N, C-alpha and C positions, 0 to 999 in steps of 0.2 A: 418469516422473512429470513433471507440469507444475505450476509455481507460479503462483499468482494473487495479485497485489499491487495493490490498489485504492487510490484516493485522489483528492483534487481536484487535487493537483499545481499549486498556485496561489501561487507557482510551484514547479516541481520543483527540488530542491536536492540537495546531496551526501548528506544524511541519508537521503533516499529511495533514492538510487542505490546507496549503499554497502550498505544493508540488503538490497536486492534482490539485489545481486551476492553477498553473503556467504551468503544462504540458497540461492541457485542453486548455488554451488560446494559448500557444506557438505552439502547433501542430494543432490548429484549429479543435479540435475534435467535433463530433456531441454531445457526452456526455462523462463524466467520471464516471464510476461506481466504487463505493467504496464497497468492498466485505469483511465484517467481517468474519473471519474464525471461525469454531466451535471448532476445536482442531488442533493446529499446529503440524506437524509431528516431528519436531526436537527440541522441547523445552517443558518446563513444561506447564501444562494446564493454561489458563488465570485465573487471580485472580477473576475478576467479572464474573458472569455467562453470558450465551449467551444473555438472554433477557435483562439484564442490559446494556451490551455493545451495543446491537442493539438500545436500547432506547437512549443511549447517542449519538450514531452516528447520528441517525435520528434527534435528537434535535440540534446537531451541524450543520448539513447541512441545516435543516429547509426547508422552501418552497420558499425562495427568493435567493438561491445561484444558479444562472443560470448554467446549465450544469452538476452539481454534483448530482448524483443519488445513493441512497443506494440500493444495491442488496443483499438480504439475502439468496441466494440459498445454500450457504455452511452451513448455520445454519439450514435450512430446511432439508438438507441431513443428518446432524449430523455426528458422527464418525470423523475420521481423515480427515482433509481438504487437499486433494491433488490438486494442481493447474492444473495438466494435466487433471483431471476429470472435473474440473470447466470450463476450456477452451473448452473441448469437448461439454459440455452442452451448453455453449454460442454459439459455432460454429454451433450446430444443429439448434439453433433459428435464427441466424443472417446470415446464408448462407455464401456468399463470401465477406461480409463487412470486411474491415481491422480491426483487433483487435490489440491493443497496450498494452502489459503487462508492467506496470511500476515497475521497480526494483531499489532499491538503489544500489550503487556501491558495498557495502559490500555483499548484497544478491547475486548479479551477480557473485561475486568471489566464492560463495559457491553453485552455481547452479548445479554443477556436483554431488552434494550430494542429490538433490531432486529426488523424486519418478518419474521414467520414464522421466527424464529431457530432453533427446534427442528428445522426441516427442513434447515438448512444442513449439519449434521454428516452427514446422509444423502447429501449431494452431494459432500462434500470432506473431507479431513483438515484440521485446524486446526494451523497452526504458529505458536506464540505466541513472538514475539521479545521479548527483554528484555536489560537491561544485565548486565554481569558481576556475579555475587554475588547476584542476585535469584532467588527461587524461588517457586513457587506451590504451595500446599498446600490440600487440600480443606477444612481447618478454619480457613483464613485468615479473620479477622474481617470483612474487606471484600469477601468473596465471597458473592454471592447464593446462597441454598440450592439453587436450580435449577441454577446453574452448578457448584456443589459436587458435585451428583449427576452432572452431565455429566462433570466432571473425574474422579471416582472410576470411572465406567463406561468411559471412553474413553482415559484417559491411557496413553501409550506411553513406555516407558523409553528407547528408541533408535529411530533412523530406519529400521531394518530392517523394523519392523512396518508402515511406511507403504507399502512397495513391493508388498506381497502382497495388499492389498485396495484397492479404488478410493476408499474414503472411511471415515469413522467413527472415526478416531484423533486424539488431541491430543498434540502434541509441543512441549516447551519448547526454544527455540533461542537461545543466547547470541550477540549481535552486538556489534560495536564501537559504542559509544554516541557519536553526534555530536550535540551540543546545538545543533541548527540548527532554526529555526522559520520556516515560510513567513509567519506573521503578523509576525514580527520583520523579515524581509526586506522585506515590503511597507511596513512603517512606516519602515524605513531609506530606501527609495527615495522615499517621499512627502516625507521631510525633506531630500532631496538628498544623502544619504549613499550611498557605494558598498557594495554587498553582494558585491563581488568576493571570490573564494576561499570563499564559502559555497555557490556554485552554479556550474555550468559557464559558461565565458566565452560560449559560443554562446547560452545562455539570457539572460545579462545583456545581450548585444548586442540580442537580440530585444525585451527589455523597453524598452531605450532607443529602438530603432527605432520601436516601436509606441506609445511613450508610455504604457506600462501602469503601473498603481498610482499614478496622479496624480504622475508624475515631475515634479520641480520645475525641474531644470536639467540640462544636459548636463555630464557629469563627465569630466575629463581622466584617462585611465588610463595615460598614458605614464610 
């Protein structure tokens, strides 16, 4: 099984990396692919350009993080990054290997607004990550009726069901909740505050070196 974890990574931080690693380990994946998007469909363009975000992500993953792999196909494609197209591209390469698209609970609750969203479950399993104690039910008041039907039809009770078919199941997966926001990190940097210990040192060094996020001054980290 291969995991798919997409995002703008603007910048990548420990919340992203810890979630990716926990799903990789917990599901026993062959690898977890981190896919930085070029342009998200439902939000403003990323602040850092594609090259800078890709460089930060590659620096964060490095060469010694077993199982985590950076896949830049959405950046090579350019334009708006639709996950349904990305999954079709992966499926063409990986044949019938199970694919697990990792979504936060908030993203899953908005899935019905995604481009050709009903086709996504035919290309991959959905792994809905959430904080400890949270659970999703088909009769939840904040769940769109179309998503409620999808949940009832495709919900898997354990990860064993994901390995036997290439797509079509939905699994809830509890992760360690790290309350870290890329938006907050960008705001800190713009104010001249240090975001150290919220993201890898290699990433923070690149932000300072390239002057990303309207950095106001050089900060002494000694």
